[in-house]
MIFIVO-404282 format. One record per residue (C-alpha): residue number from 1; x, y, z. Coordinates in nm, 2 decimals, padded with zeros to 4 digits. Example, Ala and Ser with C-alpha at 12.3 -4.5 7.8 and 13.67 -1.06 7.14 Angstrom:
2
k|xx|yy|zz
1|01.23|-00.45|00.78
2|01.37|-00.11|00.71
% end
This chain:
85
k|xx|yy|zz
1|02.03|-03.48|01.51
2|01.86|-03.36|01.22
3|01.79|-02.96|01.21
4|01.53|-02.85|00.96
5|01.41|-02.52|00.88
6|01.01|-02.45|00.95
7|00.86|-02.52|00.62
8|01.14|-02.72|00.47
9|01.19|-03.10|00.42
10|01.35|-03.35|00.59
11|01.46|-03.74|00.45
12|01.62|-03.95|00.69
13|01.71|-04.32|00.57
14|01.70|-04.62|00.79
15|01.99|-04.85|00.64
16|01.99|-05.19|00.73
17|02.12|-05.52|00.59
18|01.99|-05.86|00.59
19|01.80|-06.17|00.45
20|01.51|-06.10|00.28
21|01.21|-06.01|00.33
22|01.30|-05.68|00.53
23|01.03|-05.48|00.69
24|01.09|-05.13|00.79
25|00.85|-04.93|01.03
26|00.93|-04.57|01.17
27|00.78|-04.48|01.51
28|00.76|-04.15|01.68
29|00.63|-04.17|02.07
30|00.54|-04.56|02.02
31|00.30|-04.49|01.75
32|00.34|-04.59|01.39
33|00.41|-04.29|01.16
34|00.28|-04.40|00.84
35|00.20|-04.08|00.65
36|00.57|-04.00|00.69
37|00.74|-04.33|00.56
38|00.84|-04.39|00.20
39|00.98|-04.73|00.19
40|01.30|-04.72|00.45
41|01.30|-04.36|00.49
42|01.10|-04.11|00.68
43|01.01|-03.78|00.48
44|00.88|-03.48|00.66
45|00.76|-03.25|00.42
46|00.63|-02.88|00.48
47|00.78|-02.93|00.83
48|00.61|-02.76|01.13
49|00.71|-02.74|01.48
50|00.48|-03.02|01.57
51|00.72|-03.24|01.37
52|01.04|-03.20|01.62
53|01.10|-03.50|01.83
54|01.26|-03.86|01.88
55|01.18|-04.11|01.58
56|01.26|-04.49|01.60
57|01.36|-04.69|01.28
58|01.25|-05.07|01.33
59|01.35|-05.34|01.08
60|01.26|-05.67|01.09
61|01.32|-06.00|00.94
62|01.29|-06.37|01.00
63|01.61|-06.37|01.20
64|01.51|-06.09|01.40
65|01.48|-05.71|01.47
66|01.71|-05.39|01.52
67|01.60|-05.06|01.60
68|01.78|-04.70|01.59
69|01.68|-04.34|01.70
70|01.74|-04.00|01.56
71|01.64|-03.68|01.68
72|01.44|-03.42|01.44
73|01.44|-03.03|01.56
74|01.24|-02.81|01.33
75|01.38|-02.45|01.36
76|01.16|-02.13|01.32
77|01.39|-01.87|01.11
78|01.54|-01.56|01.29
79|01.48|-01.22|01.20
80|01.69|-01.19|00.85
81|01.62|-01.53|00.74
82|01.88|-01.71|00.93
83|01.84|-02.02|01.13
84|01.96|-01.96|01.48
85|02.20|-02.25|01.64
% end
């Protein structure tokens, strides 16, 4: 799980090895997330509560495909600028 403060930035890598060409795509709720994809990375800037959720990284090449998932949680700051855990 990736915990990110609201307004912060999250970068999640999708690490894979295999024969080229390798195509990496990020999905959220089955929908392709193009606006947050940077190559093999998922990059969330100026995070909002809407960005909270499960993301899936799918890597494909001529030999097949593999998928891994991660959960991103955006947290609001508490009264004293401290993230509650």
